[in-house]
N, C-alpha and C positions, 0 to 999 in steps of 0.2 A: 400824381403824375398826369400830365396832359396827353391825350391821344392825338396823334398826327393824322390829318386827313390827306390822303393821296389822290383819291378819285375826284374829278371835277363833276359838276352837274352836267347832264347831257344838254346839248344845245338844240337837238331835234325835238319834234313833236308830231303827233298824229293829227290828221285832218280828214274829216268826212266830207267827201265831195259828191255832188249829184250830177250825173251825166245829162247834158242838155238834149241829147238825141233820143234816149230811151227812158230817162228818168231813174235809172238804176243808181243806187248809192253804194259807194265803196269807201273804205278807210285806207288812207295812204300815209306813208312816212315823209316828213318834210325834207329829208336829206337823201332822197332816192338818187341813184346813179344812172338810171336808164328811164326811157319814156314809159309812162304807165298808161295802159289802155283800159277802156271799159270792158268788163267781162260779158256784157250783153250785146254790144254792137260794134266793138273794136274801134271806137272813136278815141283819140288821144285826150286823156284827162290832164296830164301834167308832163312837162319835159324837164330834164335836169338843167340846172343853171350853175353859176359859180357859187357853190356852197349850199344853196337851197333850191327847191324846185320852183318852176314858174307854172302856175295853175292856168289851165285853159278852160276850166269849168268852175262853177260857182261853189265855194266852200259853204257847208251848212253848219259845221261844228268843229271846234278845235279842242283837243285834249291831250 
């Protein structure tokens, strides 16, 4: 008997971004629904877009 798969693979991913202001690195989710700020200097790192976030800082790693 075959098993049925009901759950789809997630479309989101995690991104490590580096703040251009203070150099702090943070891990953020690609499908965030609000603006994400740096914990060190309050600079906006990413803003929500249609479906995915739009990055305002440089991504260093994706996983």
